[in-house]
C-alpha positions as CSV (number, residue, x, y, z in Angstrom):
1,M,11.9,66.2,35.5
2,G,14.1,68.3,37.1
3,L,17.1,66.7,39.3
4,L,19.2,67.9,42.3
5,A,22.3,65.6,41.7
6,Y,25.7,65.3,42.3
7,D,28.8,62.9,41.5
8,P,30.4,62.4,45.0
9,D,33.7,61.0,43.3
10,Q,33.9,64.1,41.3
11,L,32.8,66.2,44.2
12,A,36.1,64.8,46.0
13,R,38.1,65.4,43.3
14,L,36.9,68.8,43.1
15,R,37.8,69.3,46.9
16,L,41.2,68.4,46.7
17,A,41.9,70.7,43.7
18,M,39.9,73.7,45.8
19,R,42.5,72.8,48.8
20,D,45.2,72.6,46.4
21,A,44.3,76.2,44.7
22,L,43.6,77.7,48.2
23,T,47.3,76.8,49.4
24,E,48.7,78.0,46.5
25,L,46.4,81.3,46.7
26,E,47.5,81.8,50.3
27,G,51.2,81.9,49.1
28,T,50.6,84.4,46.6
29,V,51.8,87.8,48.1
30,C,52.9,90.8,46.4
31,W,53.7,94.3,47.7
32,S,54.4,96.3,44.4
33,L,51.8,99.0,43.8
34,D,51.5,98.1,40.4
35,A,50.1,94.7,41.8
36,Q,47.8,95.8,44.0
37,V,44.8,95.3,41.5
38,A,45.7,92.1,40.8
39,M,46.3,91.0,44.2
40,V,42.6,92.2,45.3
41,A,41.5,89.2,42.9
42,V,43.9,87.0,44.2
43,K,42.2,87.8,48.3
44,E,38.4,87.7,46.5
45,A,39.0,84.3,45.2
46,R,41.2,83.1,48.2
47,R,38.2,84.8,50.2
48,R,35.2,82.5,48.6
49,L,37.2,79.5,48.5
50,A,38.0,79.1,52.3
51,Q,34.5,80.3,53.5
52,Q,31.9,79.7,50.9
53,W,32.7,76.8,48.4
54,L,34.9,74.4,50.5
55,P,32.4,74.4,53.2
56,L,29.8,73.6,50.9
57,V,31.8,70.6,49.3
58,D,32.6,69.3,52.4
59,H,29.3,69.8,54.0
60,L,27.8,67.7,50.8
61,L,30.5,65.3,51.3
62,D,30.1,64.3,54.9
63,A,26.2,64.5,55.2
64,D,25.5,62.9,51.9
65,P,22.1,65.0,51.8
66,L,20.6,63.4,48.6
67,A,21.6,59.6,48.8
68,G,21.8,59.7,52.6
69,R,17.9,59.7,52.7
70,A,15.3,57.9,51.4
71,L,15.0,59.0,47.2
72,T,11.2,59.3,47.9
73,A,8.0,57.1,48.9
74,L,8.4,55.6,45.1
75,G,11.7,54.4,45.5
76,F,14.6,54.2,42.9
77,D,13.1,51.1,41.1
78,D,9.7,53.3,40.6
79,M,9.1,53.7,36.6
80,R,8.4,57.0,37.6
81,N,11.7,57.4,39.0
82,A,13.3,55.8,35.7
83,L,15.8,58.7,35.1
84,V,17.0,59.0,38.9
85,H,17.1,55.2,38.8
86,V,19.8,55.2,36.1
87,M,21.8,58.5,37.2
88,H,22.3,56.4,40.4
89,H,22.7,52.9,39.3
90,G,24.2,53.6,36.1
91,Y,26.5,56.6,36.8
92,G,26.7,56.6,40.7
93,W,25.6,60.1,41.3
94,A,23.5,60.9,44.3
95,V,20.1,62.2,43.3
96,Q,16.5,63.8,43.7
97,P,13.7,65.3,41.8
98,D,13.6,68.7,42.1
99,P,10.2,69.9,43.6
100,R,10.8,72.9,41.7
101,E,10.8,71.6,38.2
102,D,8.1,68.6,37.6
103,D,6.3,69.1,34.9
104,P,5.1,65.2,33.7
105,T,3.6,66.4,30.7
106,I,7.3,67.5,29.4
107,V,9.6,64.1,28.5
108,T,13.5,65.0,27.8
109,P,15.4,62.6,25.7
110,E,17.3,61.5,29.0
111,E,13.9,60.6,30.6
112,A,13.2,58.7,27.0
113,R,16.2,56.7,27.7
114,A,16.1,56.4,31.1
115,L,12.1,54.9,30.7
116,G,13.9,52.5,27.7
117,A,16.4,51.0,29.8
118,L,14.3,50.8,33.1
119,L,11.7,48.7,31.2
120,S,13.9,46.6,29.5
121,Q,15.7,45.4,32.7
122,G,13.8,46.3,35.5
123,D,11.5,44.3,37.7
124,L,8.3,44.1,35.8
125,D,6.4,42.6,38.3
126,V,6.8,45.8,40.4
127,L,5.3,47.8,37.8
128,L,2.5,45.3,37.3
129,D,1.8,45.3,40.9
130,D,1.1,49.2,41.0
131,P,-1.9,50.8,38.9
132,G,-0.7,54.7,39.1
133,E,3.0,53.3,37.8
134,M,0.9,51.8,34.8
135,E,-0.8,54.6,34.1
136,W,2.0,56.7,34.4
137,V,4.1,54.7,32.0
138,A,1.1,54.4,29.6
139,A,1.2,58.2,29.7
140,Q,4.9,58.4,29.3
141,L,5.0,56.5,26.3
142,E,2.0,58.1,24.3
143,R,4.1,61.3,24.8
144,I,7.4,60.0,23.4
145,A,5.7,58.1,20.6
146,L,4.8,61.9,19.1
147,D,8.7,62.7,19.2
148,P,10.9,60.6,16.7
149,R,13.7,62.1,18.7
150,L,12.0,60.6,21.9
151,T,11.1,57.6,20.1
152,A,14.7,57.2,18.7
153,E,16.3,57.2,22.5
154,F,13.9,55.2,24.1
155,T,13.9,52.2,21.3
156,N,17.8,52.8,21.4
157,N,17.8,51.8,25.1
158,C,15.0,49.5,25.6
159,E,17.0,46.4,24.4
160,D,14.4,43.7,25.2
161,L,11.2,44.8,24.3
162,A,10.2,41.6,23.9
163,R,10.6,40.7,27.7
164,V,8.7,43.7,28.2
165,L,5.6,42.6,26.3
166,N,5.6,39.1,26.9
167,S,5.5,40.1,30.7
168,L,2.3,42.3,30.2
169,A,1.0,39.4,28.0
170,E,1.5,36.7,30.8
171,R,-0.3,39.3,33.2
172,R,-3.2,39.8,30.8
173,I,-3.9,36.4,30.2
174,A,-3.8,35.6,34.0
175,L,-5.9,38.4,34.3
176,D,-8.5,38.1,31.8
177,T,-10.2,34.9,32.7
178,P,-13.6,34.5,35.0
179,S,-11.5,34.1,37.9
180,G,-8.9,36.9,37.0
181,S,-7.9,39.7,40.0
182,G,-5.4,41.7,40.6
183,P,-4.0,45.0,41.5
184,V,-3.8,46.0,38.2
185,T,-6.7,45.8,35.4
186,V,-6.6,44.5,31.7
187,G,-7.4,47.8,30.9
188,Q,-4.3,49.5,32.4
189,I,-2.2,46.6,30.8
190,D,-4.1,47.5,27.6
191,L,-2.8,51.4,28.3
192,V,0.8,50.0,28.5
193,V,0.9,48.0,25.2
194,H,-0.9,50.7,23.3
195,G,1.7,53.2,24.6
196,L,4.3,50.4,23.2
197,A,2.5,49.8,20.1
198,A,2.2,53.5,19.3
199,V,6.0,54.4,20.0
200,W,7.1,51.1,17.9
201,S,4.8,52.1,15.4
202,T,6.9,55.5,15.0
203,H,10.0,53.8,15.0
204,V,9.0,51.5,12.4
205,G,7.0,54.3,10.0
206,A,4.2,52.3,10.2
207,R,1.5,54.9,9.6
208,E,3.5,56.3,6.6
209,R,4.1,53.6,4.5
210,C,3.4,49.9,4.0
211,L,5.8,47.8,5.8
212,D,7.6,44.7,4.9
213,P,5.8,42.3,7.6
214,A,9.3,40.8,8.8
215,V,10.1,44.2,10.6
216,L,6.7,45.0,12.0
217,L,7.3,42.9,15.0
218,P,9.9,43.3,17.5
219,Q,12.1,40.2,18.2
220,A,9.4,38.0,16.9
221,D,11.4,34.9,17.4
222,T,11.3,35.3,21.3
223,M,7.7,37.1,21.6
224,T,5.2,34.6,22.5
225,P,2.4,34.8,19.7
226,Y,0.0,36.5,22.1
227,A,2.3,39.0,23.0
228,Q,2.5,39.5,19.1
229,A,-1.0,39.5,18.8
230,L,-1.3,42.2,21.5
231,L,1.0,44.3,20.1
232,L,0.0,43.8,16.5
233,A,-4.2,44.5,17.4
234,A,-2.8,48.0,18.9
235,M,-0.8,49.2,16.0
236,D,-2.0,51.3,13.8
237,V,-1.1,49.6,10.2
238,D,-2.4,49.1,7.0
239,P,-5.0,46.6,6.6
240,T,-3.0,44.4,4.2
241,T,-0.2,44.1,6.3
242,F,-2.0,43.5,9.3
243,A,-3.6,40.6,7.7
244,V,-0.4,39.1,6.4
245,V,0.9,39.4,10.0
246,A,-1.9,38.3,11.8
247,V,-1.7,34.9,9.5
248,Q,1.9,34.4,10.6
249,I,1.3,34.7,14.1
250,L,-1.6,32.2,14.0
251,E,0.6,29.7,12.1
252,R,3.1,30.2,14.8
253,W,0.7,29.4,17.2
254,L,-0.7,26.5,15.4
255,I,2.9,25.1,15.4
256,A,3.4,25.6,19.3
257,A,-0.1,24.2,20.0
258,D,0.3,20.9,17.9
259,G,3.9,20.6,19.1
260,T,5.3,18.4,21.8
261,G,6.0,21.1,24.1
262,Q,3.7,22.7,26.5
263,G,2.2,25.0,23.9
264,P,1.5,28.6,23.9
265,S,0.6,29.6,27.5
266,D,-2.6,31.1,26.1
267,A,-3.8,28.0,24.6
268,F,-5.1,25.9,27.6
269,Q,-6.4,29.1,29.7
270,P,-10.1,29.9,29.6
271,G,-10.4,33.6,28.2
272,P,-9.4,35.2,25.1
273,N,-6.3,33.8,23.4
274,A,-3.9,35.2,20.6
275,A,-6.6,34.3,18.0
276,D,-9.1,36.3,19.5
277,L,-7.7,39.5,20.0
278,L,-6.5,39.5,16.5
279,F,-10.0,38.5,15.2
280,A,-12.0,41.2,17.0
281,R,-9.7,44.0,15.3
282,L,-10.1,42.0,12.2
283,I,-13.9,42.2,12.3
284,D,-13.6,46.1,12.6
285,D,-11.7,46.3,9.6
286,Q,-13.4,44.9,6.4
287,Q,-10.7,45.6,4.1
288,A,-8.2,43.6,6.7
289,A,-11.0,41.0,7.1
290,A,-11.0,40.6,3.7
291,A,-7.1,40.2,2.9
292,F,-7.1,37.5,6.0
293,V,-9.7,35.3,4.5
294,T,-8.1,35.2,1.4
295,L,-4.9,34.2,2.9
296,A,-6.5,32.2,5.3
297,A,-8.2,29.9,1.8
298,D,-4.9,28.0,1.7
299,E,-5.0,27.1,5.7
300,P,-8.7,27.5,7.2
301,A,-7.4,26.0,10.3
302,I,-5.7,29.4,11.2
303,L,-9.5,30.4,11.1
304,F,-11.3,27.7,12.7
305,T,-9.3,25.9,15.4
306,T,-7.0,28.7,16.9
307,A,-9.9,30.9,18.7
308,D,-11.1,30.8,22.3
309,D,-14.4,31.8,20.7
310,P,-15.7,30.5,17.5
311,A,-18.1,33.2,16.7
312,L,-15.3,35.4,16.7
313,A,-13.4,33.4,13.9
314,Q,-16.9,32.8,12.2
315,Q,-17.8,36.5,12.0
316,V,-14.4,37.2,10.5
317,A,-15.1,34.8,7.6
318,I,-18.7,36.5,7.2
319,T,-17.2,40.5,7.3
320,G,-13.9,39.2,5.0
321,T,-16.1,37.2,2.2
322,S,-19.3,39.2,2.3
323,P,-19.8,40.9,-1.1
324,A,-18.8,44.2,0.4
325,A,-15.6,43.4,1.1
326,L,-15.0,40.9,-2.0
327,A,-16.1,41.1,-5.5
328,A,-17.5,37.7,-6.7
329,A,-14.3,36.5,-8.4
330,A,-12.4,37.1,-5.5
331,A,-14.8,35.5,-3.0
332,E,-14.5,31.9,-4.8
333,A,-11.5,30.9,-3.1
334,P,-12.2,31.4,0.6
335,V,-15.7,30.5,0.7
336,T,-15.6,27.3,-1.2
337,A,-12.1,26.3,0.9
338,F,-14.1,27.0,4.1
339,I,-17.0,24.9,3.1
340,E,-14.5,22.8,1.7
341,W,-13.0,22.5,5.0
342,F,-15.6,21.6,7.4
343,Q,-16.7,18.9,4.8
344,R,-13.8,16.9,5.2
345,N,-13.2,17.7,9.0
346,A,-16.8,17.8,10.5
347,P,-16.7,13.9,11.0
348,Y,-13.6,14.5,13.2
349,L,-14.6,17.6,15.2
350,N,-14.6,17.3,18.7
351,T,-17.0,19.1,20.6
352,A,-14.5,18.7,23.8
353,E,-11.8,20.7,22.1
354,P,-11.6,24.5,23.9
355,T,-11.4,25.4,20.1
356,Y,-14.3,23.4,18.8
357,P,-16.2,26.1,16.3
358,D,-19.3,25.6,18.0
359,G,-22.4,26.8,15.5
360,W,-20.5,26.0,12.6
361,Q,-23.6,24.7,11.0
362,T,-25.5,27.7,10.5
363,F,-22.5,29.9,10.0
364,L,-22.0,28.5,6.6
365,V,-25.3,29.4,5.7
366,D,-25.1,32.8,6.7
367,M,-21.8,33.1,4.5
368,V,-23.5,31.4,1.6
369,A,-26.4,33.1,1.8
370,P,-25.4,36.2,-0.3
371,W,-23.4,33.9,-2.9
372,T,-26.2,31.3,-3.4
373,L,-26.5,32.7,-7.3
374,Q,-22.8,31.0,-7.3
375,F,-24.0,27.6,-6.8
376,T,-26.6,27.7,-9.9
377,G,-26.4,27.8,-13.9
378,L,-25.4,31.8,-13.4
379,A,-22.6,31.0,-11.5
380,T,-19.4,32.8,-12.5
381,W,-17.2,30.8,-10.2
382,H,-15.3,27.5,-11.5
383,F,-15.5,25.3,-8.8
384,A,-12.0,23.3,-9.4
385,W,-12.4,20.7,-6.8
386,T,-15.9,20.2,-5.3
387,P,-18.9,20.3,-7.6
388,P,-21.5,23.3,-6.5
389,E,-24.3,20.7,-5.8
390,D,-22.2,19.0,-3.6
391,L,-21.0,22.0,-1.6
392,L,-24.5,23.5,-1.4
393,A,-26.0,19.9,-0.1
394,F,-23.5,19.8,2.4
395,V,-24.6,23.0,3.8
396,I,-28.0,23.1,3.8
397,A,-28.1,19.3,5.0
398,Q,-26.8,20.7,8.4
399,P,-29.4,20.7,11.3
400,G,-31.2,24.0,11.7
401,A,-29.7,25.0,7.7
402,A,-33.0,25.6,6.0
403,D,-34.4,27.7,8.6
404,R,-31.3,29.8,8.4
405,L,-31.6,30.2,4.9
406,A,-34.8,31.5,5.1
407,A,-34.2,34.1,7.7
408,D,-31.3,35.2,5.6
409,A,-33.6,36.1,2.6
410,Q,-32.4,39.2,2.6
411,A,-28.8,38.8,2.3
412,V,-29.8,35.9,-0.5
413,A,-32.1,38.4,-2.4
414,G,-29.3,41.4,-2.0
415,G,-26.6,39.3,-3.2
416,A,-28.5,37.7,-5.9
417,V,-29.2,41.0,-7.4
418,A,-25.9,42.5,-7.1
419,Q,-24.4,39.6,-8.8
420,L,-27.1,39.3,-11.7
421,Q,-26.4,43.2,-12.6
422,E,-22.8,42.2,-13.0
423,L,-24.0,39.8,-15.3
424,D,-23.6,40.6,-19.4
425,R,-26.6,39.0,-20.2
426,L,-29.7,37.9,-18.3
427,E,-31.4,34.8,-18.8
428,P,-35.0,34.3,-17.1
429,I,-34.7,30.7,-17.6
430,L,-31.9,30.5,-15.4
431,I,-33.1,33.1,-12.9
432,A,-36.2,31.0,-12.5
433,T,-34.1,28.0,-12.3
434,Y,-32.4,30.2,-9.2
435,L,-35.6,30.9,-7.8
436,G,-37.0,27.1,-7.7
437,L,-33.8,25.7,-6.3
438,L,-34.0,27.8,-3.2
439,S,-37.8,27.2,-2.8
440,Q,-37.2,23.4,-3.1
441,L,-34.2,22.9,-0.9
442,T,-36.3,24.1,2.1
443,V,-39.0,21.6,1.0
444,E,-36.6,18.7,1.0
445,Q,-34.8,19.7,4.3
446,Q,-38.2,19.5,6.0
447,V,-39.1,16.4,4.6
448,A,-35.8,15.0,5.5
449,D,-36.4,16.5,9.3
450,E,-39.7,14.3,9.4
451,E,-38.1,11.4,7.6
452,Q,-35.7,11.3,10.7
453,R,-38.1,11.9,13.3
454,A,-40.3,8.9,11.6
455,A,-37.5,6.8,11.8
456,R,-36.7,7.4,15.2
457,W,-40.1,6.8,16.1
458,A,-40.4,3.4,14.4
459,A,-37.0,2.8,16.2
460,T,-38.4,3.7,19.6
461,L,-42.1,1.4,18.9
462,M,-39.3,-1.5,18.1
463,V,-37.5,-1.1,21.4
464,V,-40.5,-1.0,23.2
465,N,-41.8,-3.7,21.4
466,A,-39.2,-5.8,22.1
467,F,-39.5,-5.2,26.0
468,V,-43.1,-5.7,26.1
469,D,-42.8,-9.0,24.3
470,V,-40.7,-10.3,27.5
471,V,-43.4,-8.7,30.0
472,T,-46.1,-10.6,31.8
473,L,-48.9,-8.3,32.3
474,P,-51.0,-8.8,35.5
475,A,-53.3,-10.9,33.4
476,G,-50.5,-13.6,32.9
477,T,-50.4,-13.0,29.5
478,A,-47.4,-11.6,27.3
479,T,-48.3,-9.0,24.6
480,S,-46.5,-6.3,22.5
481,V,-47.2,-3.1,21.2
482,A,-48.4,-4.7,17.9
483,M,-51.0,-6.6,19.9
484,I,-52.1,-3.3,22.0
485,A,-52.0,-0.9,18.7
486,G,-54.8,-3.3,17.7
487,G,-57.3,-1.3,19.6
488,P,-59.3,1.6,17.8
489,V,-58.3,4.0,20.6
490,V,-54.3,3.4,20.5
491,D,-54.7,3.5,16.8
492,S,-56.2,6.6,16.5
493,V,-53.4,7.9,18.9
494,I,-50.5,6.6,16.7
495,A,-52.1,8.0,13.8
496,R,-52.1,11.5,15.2
497,W,-48.4,11.1,16.7
498,E,-46.9,9.2,14.3
499,P,-44.8,11.2,11.6
500,D,-46.0,11.7,8.4
501,P,-43.2,12.8,5.5
502,A,-45.3,12.6,2.6
503,A,-47.9,15.1,4.5
504,V,-45.0,17.3,5.2
505,R,-43.9,17.3,1.9
506,A,-47.1,18.0,0.3
507,A,-47.6,20.9,2.9
508,A,-44.1,22.3,1.7
509,E,-44.5,22.1,-1.9
510,A,-48.0,23.7,-1.7
511,T,-46.1,26.6,-0.3
512,S,-43.6,26.1,-2.7
513,L,-46.3,26.3,-5.6
514,A,-47.6,29.2,-3.7
515,T,-44.3,31.2,-3.9
516,Q,-44.1,30.0,-7.6
517,T,-47.4,31.7,-8.3
518,V,-46.7,34.8,-6.5
519,V,-43.6,35.2,-8.4
520,A,-45.5,34.6,-11.7
521,A,-48.1,37.5,-10.9
522,G,-45.3,39.6,-9.7
523,I,-43.8,39.6,-13.4
524,A,-47.4,40.1,-15.0
525,D,-48.1,43.0,-13.0
526,A,-44.5,44.5,-13.8
527,L,-45.4,43.8,-17.4
528,H,-48.5,45.6,-17.6
529,A,-47.3,48.6,-16.0
530,A,-44.6,48.5,-18.6
531,W,-47.0,48.8,-20.9
532,V,-49.0,51.1,-19.9
533,Q,-46.1,53.4,-19.2
534,H,-44.5,53.3,-22.3
535,G,-47.9,53.9,-23.9
536,Q,-48.4,50.5,-25.6
537,L,-52.0,49.7,-23.9
538,P,-54.0,51.9,-22.4
539,A,-54.6,52.2,-18.4
540,N,-57.0,49.9,-16.8
541,V,-57.5,47.6,-19.8
542,L,-56.9,44.4,-19.8
543,P,-55.2,44.1,-16.2
544,P,-53.4,40.5,-15.7
545,P,-55.1,38.1,-13.1
546,R,-54.6,37.9,-9.6
547,P,-53.7,34.8,-7.7
548,N,-56.8,33.3,-5.3
549,P,-55.8,32.0,-2.4
550,Q,-59.2,30.4,-1.6
551,A,-58.8,28.2,-4.2
552,D,-58.3,24.2,-3.6
553,D,-55.3,24.7,-6.4
554,P,-54.1,28.4,-6.3
555,A,-51.4,27.5,-9.1
556,A,-53.6,25.9,-11.3
557,D,-56.4,28.3,-11.2
558,Y,-53.8,30.9,-11.7
559,L,-52.3,29.2,-14.9
560,R,-55.9,28.7,-16.3
561,D,-56.7,32.8,-15.7
562,V,-53.4,33.7,-17.1
563,T,-54.3,31.5,-20.4
564,T,-57.7,33.4,-20.6
565,W,-55.7,36.8,-19.9
566,L,-53.4,35.9,-22.8
567,L,-56.0,35.1,-25.2
568,A,-57.9,38.2,-24.5
569,L,-55.1,40.0,-25.2
570,D,-54.2,38.6,-28.7
571,A,-58.2,38.9,-29.8
572,A,-57.5,42.7,-28.7
573,G,-54.9,43.1,-31.2
574,H,-51.9,43.1,-28.7
575,G,-50.5,39.6,-29.8
576,D,-47.3,40.8,-29.6
577,L,-47.6,41.6,-25.9
578,A,-49.3,38.3,-25.4
579,D,-46.4,36.8,-26.8
580,Q,-44.2,38.7,-24.5
581,A,-45.9,38.0,-21.6
582,Q,-46.8,34.3,-22.5
583,R,-42.7,33.8,-22.9
584,L,-41.9,35.0,-19.6
585,I,-44.4,34.0,-17.3
586,Y,-43.9,30.6,-18.6
587,L,-40.3,30.7,-18.6
588,V,-40.5,31.3,-14.6
589,L,-43.5,28.4,-14.1
590,N,-41.5,25.8,-16.0
591,P,-37.9,26.2,-15.5
592,W,-39.0,26.8,-11.8
593,D,-39.4,23.0,-12.0
594,G,-36.3,22.5,-13.2
595,G,-34.9,24.2,-10.2
596,E,-36.7,21.9,-8.0
597,D,-35.2,18.7,-10.1
598,M,-31.9,20.1,-9.1
599,A,-32.8,20.6,-5.5
600,D,-34.0,17.3,-5.2
């Protein structure tokens, strides 16, 4: 920005000096021929002072043409006139922008200094009521951030950056609600915050190196947690540093929320709070999410009791503990810590609290799904505090958990296969036990649901029976449900509607048995294909049997057919192949039952 400016005090002193000089020049006379050339210069200086410079300065001081009229339509306090503001209020100059030189894409060091000073000391409410001014400030900050010299000029003069960010944060909290409205938008505030974040990142060198978290945030003691989260989420820092600072911010948020004061302003407002801002960024950065959940394993409350939207916290946990983010050994601490936290706190979670982690029951299933192998004999985890069967039982016992585990079948399979490939030696007996465990967990949950329904049915009949005992029917006799139920029609209705856990178990175990049979058949097919591929058996010779889904007991029929097939292999001179098949197939069928026992 070019300026038209003058300092009235200096001009007044200049006028006095020029008048003194003119008086002296008017008294300077020399008639010597040798001095004629010098006298020409004296006369010209006297003429210019008397006819040009003194009238100009007199006119400036008398008319005050720059300060005497309105600065511009924007006014002195508009951020777009930051340099004008500083020159006028800070140094007393009469000043106007030069209309001949105003390229907004060029920021001078003077302008960077002025913008920093005015942001730090000016009326931010004026800024926050002018969308055009907000967008201009955001653009200037982005330009300043590109130049380390301009950045230094800005930060050296913006002495209270925490005040600026707190003001932006408070207005954003008020706007980011269902009823929030105002002259500026959340998006325009975010543009300014991103500009400040870019400047601060350049200032601390955040893009070039891993930083000490202690120097990442300016004036951390005076910034609100929401303002800190707003700035951090907009900064370009390495994932580990982001996670460490995010944990520190949320620890401060928890302390403030649990204290005796009014707490952080975003804790009691509808809409996203500091945790929501951080979690939204973590979800998009798998490395940062992994680092965050590893740290949060020591204090899961910073993850599960801070966000306004619990789905964000749960997604951070799922993203950060996924096999793609953490190796099996590193995932143990956060996965087990999070389950144990809900196991301890589930009785005390209050659905009326704004940060109640709604949906936590199915979230735990989603988190555990790729790690189910670690809850069996194939585990490489150590479970220092709680036995694995207790943790898994707690997860599966939650409402909707069994159905969710079935829906997560792809994650279960993918996680198990990846972890099996990392083991030095695979034991078919343990794999079969694992498969049986998964199958029977579903059976047991279905039966438990039916038993609860049966208990509710019985309780309802008991209450109704108590009422009927004291009700006089039109015929004048008191009766009860038990007496009414003596009729054949009512008996048939009750028999049809009454919950039947035994029938549910039978149906669920039949499904499990069918799955067991399919797995065994798949192994037999794979063995036969391998024998043919390696030339141990001619193609289409002695293929393994297929399960018969129409049979009354497909598993028993298949086992009988497999036995016949094994005998045929032995009789055809392939006893070694028969022994191999018998060992693997039976190792699947029998330990599967062992896994079912574990689930029971």
